C-alpha positions in Angstrom: 125.4 121.3 71.9 127.4 122.1 75.1 127.3 119.2 77.5 128.7 118.5 81.0 128.4 115.3 83.0 128.6 115.3 86.8 129.1 112.0 88.7 129.2 111.4 92.4 128.6 108.3 94.6 125.4 108.0 96.6 125.0 106.1 99.9 123.0 102.9 100.0 119.5 103.2 101.4 117.0 100.8 103.0 114.4 99.0 100.9 112.0 101.5 99.4 108.3 101.5 98.8 105.8 103.6 96.8 102.3 104.6 97.8 100.0 104.8 94.7 97.5 107.6 94.7 94.2 106.3 95.9 90.6 107.6 96.3 89.7 108.5 99.9 86.4 107.4 101.5 83.3 109.4 100.7 83.3 110.7 104.2 86.3 112.9 103.2 84.5 114.1 100.0 81.6 115.8 101.6 82.8 119.4 100.9 82.0 119.5 97.2 84.1 119.6 94.1 86.2 122.6 95.3 87.3 120.7 98.4 88.1 117.4 96.8 91.8 118.2 95.9 92.7 118.7 99.6 90.9 115.4 100.5 93.5 113.7 98.4 96.2 115.0 100.8 94.8 112.6 103.5 96.9 109.6 104.4 93.8 107.6 103.5 94.3 108.7 99.8 97.7 106.9 99.8 97.4 103.4 98.6 99.0 100.2 99.9 102.7 100.2 100.2 104.3 98.6 97.1 107.9 97.4 97.3 110.1 99.0 94.6 113.1 97.4 93.0 116.2 99.0 91.4 119.1 97.7 89.4 121.4 96.0 91.8 119.2 96.6 94.8 118.9 99.5 97.1 122.0 98.5 99.2 124.2 98.6 96.1 126.9 101.2 95.6 126.1 103.4 92.6 126.7 106.8 91.1 124.3 109.7 90.8 124.5 111.4 87.4 123.6 114.9 86.2 123.9 115.7 82.5 123.5 119.3 81.6 123.1 120.4 78.0 122.5 123.9 76.6 121.6 125.2 73.2 120.4 128.3 71.5 116.8 128.4 70.2 115.3 131.5 68.6 117.7 133.8 70.5 117.1 132.1 73.9 119.2 129.6 75.8 117.5 126.3 76.5 119.1 124.3 79.3 118.3 120.7 80.1 119.3 119.0 83.3 118.9 115.3 83.4 119.2 113.6 86.8 119.8 109.9 87.0 121.9 107.0 88.4 123.9 104.0 87.4 123.4 100.3 88.1 125.6 98.6 90.7 129.3 99.7 90.8 131.2 96.4 91.0 134.8 97.9 91.2 136.2 98.7 94.7 137.5 101.9 93.2 134.4 103.9 92.4 136.3 106.0 89.8 136.8 102.8 87.7 133.5 102.7 85.8 132.5 99.7 83.8 131.7 101.0 80.3 128.7 98.6 80.2 127.1 99.6 83.5 123.6 100.8 82.8 122.6 104.5 83.2 119.0 105.4 84.0 117.5 108.9 83.7 115.1 109.8 86.5 114.1 113.4 86.1 114.3 116.0 83.3 114.1 119.7 83.9 114.2 122.2 81.0 114.7 125.9 81.5 114.6 128.8 79.1 116.7 132.0 79.6 116.1 135.0 77.4 115.4 138.7 77.3 111.9 139.6 78.4 110.1 142.9 78.7 109.1 143.7 82.3 107.7 146.9 83.9 111.3 147.6 84.8 112.4 147.3 81.2 114.1 144.5 79.4 115.6 141.9 81.7 117.3 138.5 81.4 114.9 136.0 83.0 115.0 132.2 83.4 111.9 130.2 83.8 111.3 126.4 84.1 109.6 125.1 81.0 109.2 121.4 81.9 109.9 119.2 84.9 109.2 115.6 84.3 109.8 112.3 86.0 110.8 109.6 83.6 108.8 106.6 84.7 110.6 103.4 83.8 108.5 100.3 83.3 108.6 98.2 86.5 109.2 94.5 86.5 106.0 92.5 86.3 102.5 93.9 85.7 102.0 97.6 86.2 99.6 100.4 85.3 100.0 104.1 84.9 97.8 106.3 87.0 98.8 109.6 85.3 95.8 111.9 85.0 95.8 111.7 81.2 95.8 107.9 81.3 92.9 107.9 83.8 90.8 110.2 81.5 91.6 108.2 78.4 90.6 105.0 80.2 87.4 106.7 81.3 86.7 107.6 77.6 87.5 104.1 76.4 85.4 102.5 79.2 82.4 104.6 78.4 82.7 103.9 74.7 83.1 100.1 75.1 80.4 99.8 77.6 78.1 101.6 75.2 79.0 98.8 72.7 78.1 96.1 75.2 81.7 95.3 76.1 82.5 95.1 79.8 86.3 94.9 79.9 88.0 98.0 78.4 91.5 97.5 76.9 93.6 100.5 76.6 97.4 100.4 76.2 97.7 104.0 77.2 97.2 103.1 80.9 99.7 100.2 80.7 103.5 100.4 80.2 103.5 99.5 76.5 106.7 101.5 76.2 109.7 101.4 78.6 109.5 105.2 79.5 106.5 107.4 80.4 107.0 111.1 81.2 105.1 112.4 84.2 104.9 116.0 85.3 106.4 116.1 88.8 104.1 118.8 90.1 101.1 116.6 89.1 102.2 113.8 91.3 101.3 116.0 94.3 97.8 114.6 95.0 96.0 118.0 95.4 97.5 119.2 92.1 96.7 115.9 90.4 92.9 116.2 91.2 92.9 119.9 90.4 94.5 119.4 87.0 92.2 116.5 86.2 89.1 118.5 87.2 90.2 121.6 85.3 90.8 119.6 82.2 87.3 118.1 82.4 85.8 121.6 83.0 87.5 123.1 80.1 86.7 120.2 77.8 83.0 120.2 78.9 82.7 124.0 78.5 84.2 123.8 75.0 81.7 121.1 74.0 78.8 123.3 75.2 80.1 126.5 73.6 80.4 124.7 70.3 76.9 123.4 70.4 78.0 119.7 70.6 75.9 117.1 72.4 77.0 116.2 75.9 79.2 113.2 75.1 81.0 111.9 78.2 83.4 109.8 76.0 84.5 112.8 73.9 84.7 115.1 76.9 86.9 112.7 78.8 89.1 112.0 75.7 89.5 115.7 75.0 90.3 116.4 78.6 93.0 113.6 78.5 94.5 115.2 75.4 94.7 118.6 77.3 96.9 116.8 79.9 99.0 114.8 77.4 102.6 114.7 78.3 105.4 113.7 76.0 109.2 113.6 76.1 110.3 116.8 74.4 112.2 115.6 71.3 113.1 119.1 70.2 115.7 119.6 72.9 119.2 118.4 72.0 119.5 116.1 75.0 116.5 114.0 74.0 117.3 114.3 70.2 120.9 113.0 70.7 119.7 110.0 72.8 117.0 109.1 70.3 119.3 109.3 67.3 122.4 107.6 68.8 121.0 105.1 71.4 118.1 102.7 72.1 117.2 104.7 75.2 113.5 105.2 74.3 113.1 101.5 73.5 115.2 100.0 76.3 114.7 102.6 79.1 118.5 102.9 79.8 121.8 103.3 78.1 125.4 102.1 78.9 127.9 104.4 80.5 130.0 104.1 77.3 127.0 105.4 75.3 126.6 108.3 77.7 130.2 109.4 77.1 130.0 108.8 73.4 126.9 111.0 73.1 127.7 113.8 75.5 131.5 113.9 75.4 134.2 113.7 78.0 133.5 116.8 79.9 133.1 114.8 83.1 133.3 116.1 86.7 133.7 113.3 89.2 133.2 114.2 92.9 134.3 110.9 94.6 134.8 112.6 98.0 131.1 113.4 98.3 130.2 109.8 99.3 129.2 109.1 102.9 129.4 105.6 104.4 125.7 105.3 104.9 122.9 107.7 105.9 121.3 107.2 109.3 118.9 104.3 109.0 115.4 105.4 107.9 112.6 103.9 110.0 108.9 103.7 109.6 108.7 102.6 106.0 106.3 99.9 107.2 103.5 102.4 106.7 103.2 104.5 109.8 101.5 107.9 109.9 104.8 109.8 110.1 106.2 107.7 107.2 103.3 108.8 105.1 103.7 112.4 106.1 107.4 112.3 105.3 106.5 111.0 101.8 103.9 113.7 101.2 106.2 116.4 102.4 109.0 115.2 100.1 106.6 114.9 97.2 105.4 118.5 97.8 108.7 120.2 98.3 110.5 118.4 95.5 107.8 119.5 93.1 108.0 123.1 94.2 111.8 123.0 93.9 111.5 121.9 90.3 109.1 124.8 89.4 111.6 127.3 90.9 114.8 125.9 89.6 116.0 124.9 93.1 118.3 121.9 93.2 119.0 121.7 96.9 117.2 123.0 100.0 117.2 122.7 103.7 114.3 124.0 105.8 112.5 123.5 109.0 108.8 124.1 109.7 106.5 124.1 112.6 102.9 123.5 111.7 100.3 124.4 114.3 96.6 124.1 113.8 97.0 124.1 110.0 99.3 127.2 109.8 102.9 126.5 108.7 105.6 128.7 110.1 109.0 128.2 108.3 112.0 128.8 110.5 113.4 131.2 107.9 116.9 131.4 109.3 117.1 127.6 108.8 116.5 127.9 105.1 119.2 127.2 102.6 118.7 127.0 98.9 120.9 126.5 95.9 120.5 125.5 92.3 121.3 126.3 88.7 118.7 129.1 88.7 119.3 130.3 92.3 122.1 132.7 93.3 121.5 132.5 97.0 123.5 130.8 99.7 123.3 130.7 103.5 120.9 132.7 105.5 120.1 135.3 102.9 117.0 137.3 102.5 114.2 134.9 101.6 112.8 137.5 99.2 115.6 136.5 96.9 113.6 133.3 96.4 110.2 134.8 95.4 107.2 132.6 95.8 109.2 129.5 96.8 108.7 129.6 100.6 105.1 130.8 100.2 104.3 127.7 98.2 106.1 125.4 100.7 104.2 127.0 103.6 100.8 126.5 101.9 101.6 122.9 101.0 102.8 121.9 104.4 99.8 123.6 106.1 97.4 121.8 103.7 99.0 118.4 104.5 98.6 118.9 108.2 95.1 120.2 108.0 93.9 117.5 105.7 95.0 114.9 108.3 93.6 116.7 111.3 96.9 117.1 113.1 97.3 119.8 115.8 101.0 120.1 115.3 103.6 118.8 112.9 107.3 119.5 113.1 109.2 118.9 109.9 112.8 119.3 108.7 113.9 118.4 105.2 117.3 118.3 103.6 116.9 117.5 100.0 119.0 117.4 96.9 117.3 116.4 93.6 120.2 114.4 92.4 121.0 112.8 95.8 118.8 111.9 98.7 116.2 113.6 100.9 116.5 113.3 104.7 113.2 114.1 106.5 112.6 114.4 110.2 108.9 114.3 111.3 107.2 114.7 114.6 103.4 114.4 114.7 101.4 115.9 117.6 104.4 116.0 119.9 105.4 112.4 119.4 108.9 111.1 119.0 110.8 112.6 116.0 111.6 110.0 113.4 113.8 110.1 110.4 113.2 109.0 106.8 115.6 108.8 103.8 114.3 108.9 100.2 116.6 108.3 97.2 115.8 111.4 95.1 118.2 110.1 92.4 115.6 107.4 91.7 112.4 109.3 92.8 110.5 108.3 89.6 110.7 104.7 90.8 108.8 105.8 93.9 106.2 107.7 91.9 102.6 107.5 93.2 101.3 107.3 89.6 102.4 103.7 89.2 100.3 100.8 90.4 100.8 97.0 90.3 97.1 96.2 89.8 94.3 97.8 87.9 92.3 98.3 91.1 93.7 101.7 91.9 93.3 102.6 88.2 89.7 101.5 88.2 88.9 103.5 91.4 90.4 106.7 89.9 88.6 106.2 86.6 85.3 105.8 88.6 86.2 109.0 90.6 86.9 110.9 87.3 83.5 109.9 86.2 82.1 111.3 89.5 83.9 114.6 88.8 82.3 114.7 85.3 78.9 114.1 86.8 79.4 117.0 89.2 80.5 119.2 86.3 77.6 118.2 84.1 75.0 118.7 86.8 73.2 122.0 87.6 73.9 124.4 89.3 77.6 124.0 88.2 76.6 123.6 84.6 74.7 126.9 84.5 76.8 129.0 86.8 80.5 128.0 87.0 81.0 127.6 83.2 79.7 131.1 82.4 
């Protein structure tokens, strides 16, 4: 296994909050099943702000970490990039690292490079296989809102209610283990609802085609299984950690263990630290704060799918149409050989997806115009400037090195979970009701 560790200091940030995904009011769900995913892009579908803690506090000095491993599997190169961070650095000299300081992994992206046949002949192509947040169990009570956990809770709830039991108990929706993987793309609210709906459709269709009775418990359970996400134990990065540390059981490892497992090929960029980013404002829950969070959520997910590690872009959104200021676009990453103001065609599909996502966010919230600029590095921070309907531009800073802690699929109470379970039941009812049943499944 070839491994390389990159370390660099990250600036302190203000206290951070997450916004659990929530069910919007029925007034936003009048368009039918096909329109519901976009309704979840409404600010109304973002739950109450939840303060999020981190080892040492958000004002602590810490290091960001990238661990890159590569291996050969069946004639192809599998590369894993693990993004993470340390606990508080107590030494004045940041290059003096306490061997016992804790290391937390935040996001895991696995790519596969190999020879593939194309219309132009055999070519070496890299594609992103998985992009997962690693959700670490928060302090205190918490519940997982991952789509698969919602569907499994729906299945359990239906089954237990059928047995006369009112309170379902299902560990899959709680943090019974310290780490839960969550597909980053599925944390974008529209994709979340689309994937949940598609899983229910496929499961329901399969039950009908195999002549089985309409059993909502089984349909929901099978749909949850379709979305099941696990940490890929076949890649060397995960295999090494599982065999040589207690990472899976504890949720973190020491810096000494990191070096023992992945060797001493360490690149330390101490000069990259800045004193402190400009103070983010609006985290008290304003409209522009919510838009900044949604934009960061959307763009970072698209970056993961395209192997982009860093991007800067500006966009003007007018009446629901997003216009990217292309000459302001910069992209870089392990799978992107493009710097500066190059031809955007060298990044196929990326900007189109960003345009569509930004326009959808503006349209779902009824804004006439939104101006956005975002400077984001998956291992560092995201700085977002937002102006809604011509109002003052405000700046927000999000710690991407710990983005999993801000995930919208973690909730403190089971209220958000119960609402999503009920909504999943409503989706099932729509699927199982004519004319959808007789037309859309054919």
